[in-house]
C-alpha positions in Angstrom: -10.5 7.8 13.9 -8.8 10.8 12.2 -9.7 13.6 10.0 -10.1 12.3 6.5 -11.1 8.8 7.5 -13.7 7.5 4.8 -16.9 6.4 6.3 -18.5 5.0 3.1 -17.5 4.4 -0.7 -20.1 5.4 -3.5 -20.4 3.4 -6.6 -21.5 5.3 -9.7 -21.7 5.0 -13.6 -19.0 7.7 -13.7 -16.5 9.1 -11.4 -18.5 12.5 -11.3 -21.7 10.6 -10.4 -19.8 8.8 -7.5 -18.3 12.1 -6.4 -21.8 13.9 -6.4 -23.2 10.8 -4.5 -20.5 11.1 -1.9 -21.0 14.7 -1.2 -24.7 14.0 -0.7 -24.0 11.4 2.0 -25.0 12.6 5.3 -24.3 10.9 8.6 -24.1 11.6 12.4 -20.8 11.9 14.0 -20.2 11.4 17.8 -17.4 13.8 19.1 -14.5 12.0 20.7 -11.7 13.4 22.8 -8.6 14.2 20.8 -5.5 12.9 22.6 -2.8 13.0 20.0 -2.4 16.7 19.2 1.3 15.9 19.1 3.4 12.7 19.5 4.4 12.9 23.0 0.8 13.4 24.0 -0.2 10.4 21.9 2.6 8.3 23.4 1.5 9.2 26.9 -2.1 8.1 26.3 -0.8 4.9 24.5 -2.7 6.0 21.3 -0.8 3.6 19.2 -1.7 2.3 15.7 -0.6 -1.3 14.7 1.9 -3.4 16.3 4.6 -2.3 18.8 7.6 -4.3 18.2 10.2 -4.6 21.0 13.9 -5.3 20.4 15.8 -6.2 23.6 19.2 -7.6 24.2 20.5 -8.3 27.7 19.0 -6.2 30.7 19.4 -2.4 30.9 18.7 -2.6 34.4 15.5 -0.6 34.4 17.0 2.1 32.3 20.5 2.9 30.9 23.0 4.2 33.6 23.3 1.7 36.3 26.8 1.3 37.3 27.9 3.3 34.4 30.7 5.9 34.7 28.9 8.4 32.5 25.2 8.7 31.5 23.6 10.8 28.8 20.1 11.1 28.0 17.7 13.2 25.9 15.0 13.1 23.1 14.8 13.5 19.5 11.9 14.3 17.0 11.3 14.9 13.4 8.2 15.6 11.5 6.5 13.3 9.1 6.7 13.3 5.3 4.3 13.3 2.3 4.6 11.6 -1.0 3.6 13.6 -4.0 3.8 10.7 -6.7 2.7 11.6 -10.2 -0.2 9.3 -10.3 -2.7 9.2 -7.4 -3.7 5.7 -6.0 -5.9 4.0 -8.4 -7.2 0.5 -8.8 -9.4 -1.5 -11.0 -11.1 -4.8 -10.4 -13.2 -7.3 -12.4 -15.6 -9.8 -10.8 -15.8 -12.5 -13.6 -12.0 -13.1 -13.6 -11.2 -11.9 -10.1 -8.5 -9.9 -11.6 -7.3 -6.3 -10.4 -4.7 -3.7 -11.4 -3.5 -1.6 -8.9 -0.7 1.1 -8.8 2.2 0.1 -6.8 5.9 0.9 -5.9 7.4 -2.5 -5.4 6.2 -5.7 -7.3 6.2 -7.7 -4.2 3.2 -5.5 -2.9 0.8 -7.4 -5.1 0.8 -10.3 -2.6 -0.9 -8.4 0.2 -3.3 -6.6 -2.1 -4.4 -10.1 -3.2 -4.9 -11.3 0.2 -6.6 -8.3 1.4 -9.1 -8.5 -1.7 -9.8 -12.2 -0.8 -10.6 -11.3 2.7 -12.9 -8.5 1.8 -15.0 -10.5 -0.7 -16.8 -13.3 0.7 -16.1 -16.7 -1.1 -13.0 -15.4 -2.6 -9.6 -17.2 -2.0 -6.4 -15.7 -2.1 -5.0 -18.1 -4.9 -8.1 -17.2 -7.0 -7.3 -13.5 -7.2 -4.8 -12.2 -9.6 -3.3 -8.6 -9.1 -1.6 -7.1 -11.9 1.1 -4.1 -11.5 1.1 -2.4 -15.1 4.0 -0.3 -14.1 6.1 0.6 -11.0 7.6 3.8 -9.8 8.4 5.7 -6.8 10.6 3.4 -4.7 10.2 5.7 -1.8 7.5 4.1 0.2 4.4 6.1 -1.1 2.7 3.3 -2.6 4.0 0.2 -0.8 1.5 -0.2 2.0 -1.4 2.2 1.6 -3.0 0.9 -1.6 -3.8 -2.6 -0.1 -7.1 -1.2 1.3 -8.1 0.7 -2.1 -7.6 -2.8 -3.8 -10.0 -4.5 -1.4 -12.5 -1.6 -2.0 -12.6 -2.0 -5.7 -12.5 -5.7 -5.4 -15.8 -5.3 -3.1 -17.5 -3.3 -5.8 -17.0 -5.7 -8.7 -19.1 -8.5 -7.2 -21.7 -6.3 -6.0 -22.3 -4.9 -9.5 -20.9 -7.7 -11.6 -18.9 -5.2 -13.7 -15.5 -4.0 -13.4 -15.2 -1.3 -11.0 -12.3 1.4 -10.9 -11.2 3.4 -7.9 -9.2 6.6 -8.5 -8.5 9.3 -5.8 -8.0 12.9 -6.9 -4.9 14.6 -5.2 -6.8 16.0 -2.1 -8.4 12.7 -1.3 -5.1 10.9 -1.6 -3.4 13.3 0.7 -6.0 13.4 3.2 -7.1 9.8 3.4 -3.5 8.1 3.1 -1.1 8.2 5.9 2.5 8.4 4.8 5.6 8.5 6.8 4.7 9.6 10.0 6.7 11.8 12.6 9.0 10.2 15.1 9.5 10.9 18.8 11.9 8.9 21.0 13.6 9.2 24.3 17.1 7.7 24.9 19.4 7.1 27.7 22.9 5.6 27.3 25.5 4.8 29.8 29.4 4.2 29.0 32.7 3.9 30.6 35.8 6.1 30.7 37.0 4.7 27.5 33.9 5.3 25.8 32.5 1.8 25.4 28.7 1.8 25.3 27.6 -0.4 28.3 23.9 0.2 28.4 21.4 1.7 26.2 17.6 2.4 26.4 15.4 4.0 23.7 11.8 4.4 24.2 9.3 5.5 21.3 
């Protein structure tokens, strides 16, 4: 779906053996139309990822401005942001104890990693999986959501081999695979009266 999207994961006795095996993997790719060169183009094509929450209060009357003395409208956009944390995403898992160690930013992120690991490994229940966070760091979102998938990959490798499995990305892999804070584009339209009281507002992402 995107440049850098993993198509397979390779297990090896060492990280170097896994790296060599991954480079030898060959596959056929089917070209697809690229629609999201930029955010407005992706929005127009409805190329969205994940949930699309809507916050609504009252009725903007089909757009801000109906029966308003003044109407302003425009758009704003800003670029995405990458996170260069000191330690790249890493995860270790053991099949016998169903225990995993995961790099993390907040401690609360261990719960979704436990849930994702149990869903990935057939026969595992969420309450049977333990995820340990040895140390925390960052606090700026770099490892809050993205490591869930890596936890599941390491958890999958452990029961397949019956041995502990460690997944560790190098810097290039981490930056290429992991999406961080994406760019933002929105259009807005507001209506207000002569006293400056906001009467209607409509913002679309």
